[in-house]
C-alpha positions as CSV (number, residue, x, y, z in Angstrom):
1,A,179.9,95.4,92.9
2,I,181.0,96.1,89.3
3,P,183.8,98.7,89.2
4,P,183.9,101.4,86.5
5,P,186.3,100.9,83.6
6,V,189.7,102.5,83.6
7,I,190.1,105.0,80.7
8,H,193.7,105.8,79.9
9,I,194.7,108.5,77.4
10,E,197.4,106.9,75.3
11,S,198.1,109.9,73.1
12,Y,196.5,113.0,71.6
13,S,197.2,115.5,68.8
14,E,195.6,118.5,67.2
15,D,192.8,116.3,65.6
16,S,192.7,113.0,67.5
17,I,192.7,111.2,70.8
18,S,193.8,107.6,71.4
19,F,192.7,105.9,74.6
20,S,192.5,102.4,76.1
21,L,189.7,100.8,78.1
22,K,190.1,98.0,80.7
23,M,188.4,96.6,83.7
24,T,190.2,95.8,87.0
25,T,188.0,92.8,87.8
26,N,187.5,89.2,86.7
27,I,183.9,89.9,85.7
28,K,183.5,89.0,82.0
29,V,183.2,92.1,79.8
30,S,181.2,92.0,76.5
31,G,181.9,95.5,75.5
32,Y,181.9,99.2,76.3
33,V,179.8,102.3,75.5
34,V,181.9,105.5,75.2
35,N,180.6,109.0,74.8
36,I,182.9,111.9,73.7
37,Y,181.5,115.3,74.6
38,W,182.7,118.8,73.6
39,T,181.2,122.3,73.6
40,F,180.7,123.9,70.3
41,D,180.9,127.7,70.8
42,T,179.1,128.4,74.0
43,H,175.7,127.4,72.7
44,R,175.9,123.7,71.8
45,Q,177.3,120.6,73.4
46,E,178.2,117.9,70.9
47,K,178.5,114.2,71.5
48,R,179.9,111.2,69.6
49,T,179.0,107.7,70.8
50,L,181.1,104.6,70.2
51,I,179.8,101.0,70.8
52,I,182.9,98.8,71.3
53,D,182.8,95.0,71.4
54,G,185.3,93.0,73.5
55,E,187.1,93.1,76.8
56,K,190.2,95.3,76.1
57,S,190.2,98.1,73.7
58,V,192.4,100.8,72.3
59,Q,190.5,103.4,70.3
60,K,191.4,106.4,68.2
61,V,188.9,109.2,67.7
62,A,189.8,111.4,64.8
63,N,188.3,114.5,63.1
64,L,188.5,116.6,66.3
65,T,189.3,120.3,66.7
66,A,192.7,121.6,67.9
67,H,193.0,123.1,71.4
68,T,189.5,121.9,72.4
69,P,188.5,120.3,75.8
70,Y,186.9,116.9,75.4
71,E,185.3,114.7,78.0
72,I,185.3,111.0,77.5
73,S,182.9,108.9,79.6
74,A,182.6,105.1,79.4
75,W,180.8,102.2,81.0
76,A,181.3,98.4,80.6
77,K,178.7,95.9,79.6
78,T,179.3,92.8,81.7
79,E,177.7,89.4,82.4
80,L,176.4,90.9,85.6
81,G,175.0,94.2,84.1
82,D,176.4,97.6,83.3
83,S,179.2,99.2,85.3
84,P,179.2,102.7,86.7
85,L,180.5,105.5,84.5
86,S,184.1,106.7,84.5
87,F,185.3,110.0,83.1
88,V,188.5,111.6,81.8
89,H,189.2,115.0,80.3
90,V,191.8,115.9,77.7
91,V,192.5,119.1,75.6
92,T,193.8,118.5,72.1
93,S,197.1,120.1,71.2
94,G,197.7,122.9,68.7
95,T,196.0,126.2,68.1
96,R,192.2,126.4,68.0
97,P,191.1,127.7,64.6
98,A,189.6,131.2,64.4
99,S,185.8,131.3,64.4
100,P,184.4,131.7,60.9
101,S,182.7,135.0,60.0
102,L,179.2,134.2,59.0
103,K,176.8,136.1,56.8
104,A,173.2,135.0,56.4
105,K,171.0,136.5,53.7
106,A,167.3,135.6,53.0
107,I,166.9,134.6,49.3
108,N,163.1,134.2,49.6
109,Q,160.4,133.3,52.2
110,T,161.9,129.8,52.9
111,A,165.6,129.9,51.8
112,V,168.6,131.5,53.5
113,E,172.0,131.7,51.9
114,C,174.8,131.3,54.5
115,S,178.4,132.0,53.7
116,W,181.5,132.3,55.8
117,T,185.2,132.6,55.9
118,G,187.6,130.1,57.3
119,P,190.2,127.5,56.4
120,R,189.9,125.0,53.5
121,N,189.8,121.2,53.8
122,V,187.7,121.1,57.0
123,V,184.1,120.2,57.7
124,Y,181.8,123.0,58.9
125,G,178.7,122.5,61.0
126,I,175.8,124.9,60.4
127,F,173.3,125.2,63.2
128,Y,170.0,127.2,63.1
129,A,167.0,127.6,65.3
130,T,164.2,130.1,66.1
131,S,165.4,130.8,69.7
132,F,168.6,130.6,71.7
133,L,167.1,127.8,73.8
134,E,166.4,125.8,70.7
135,L,169.8,126.6,69.3
136,Y,171.3,125.1,72.5
137,R,169.0,122.1,73.0
138,S,168.0,120.9,69.6
139,P,169.0,123.0,66.6
140,H,168.5,122.1,63.0
141,N,171.9,121.4,61.6
142,T,173.9,120.3,58.5
143,T,177.5,119.9,57.6
144,T,179.5,120.9,54.5
145,A,183.2,121.2,53.4
146,S,182.4,124.3,51.4
147,H,182.1,128.0,52.5
148,N,178.4,128.4,51.7
149,I,175.1,126.6,51.8
150,T,171.5,127.4,51.2
151,V,169.3,126.4,54.2
152,I,165.5,125.8,53.8
153,V,163.5,127.3,56.7
154,Q,159.9,127.8,57.7
155,R,158.2,130.9,56.4
156,D,157.3,133.7,58.8
157,E,159.9,132.8,61.4
158,Q,163.1,134.6,62.5
159,Y,166.2,132.3,62.7
160,L,169.5,132.4,64.5
161,F,172.5,130.9,62.7
162,L,175.8,129.6,63.9
163,V,178.7,128.1,61.9
């Protein structure tokens, strides 16, 4: 049987997590697949996937949010097949930024101007959908470093927006 990889948190900060991956077996490892999950607000789970070549690995994931719980899952690709998953949980340090205050205003039938308050020099994600279910499962989205954006939508629909 192929064992799951060992994920060891090396360090973490307000905006990054460093971790190592290794296998406790003599089975040849060709690489790892790592998923990093976090919940954005209470509506949207986000995921970042890393494909890592090689047997041993130390990785640093940056551009994270302060005081946010993250789940890291990994499996190894071996000469005998894929290993089972392993999981670790870590909460980044620092103080979580305040939620932005969003205003959305229809410009015309197909354009909505979104503006919000919040810190500078960060990347904002704008999510929008026609229902809470769609907002959770598969919203339209875009990112920007500014504090406003014009979003193109379908006419004759009502939308929910989240930044």
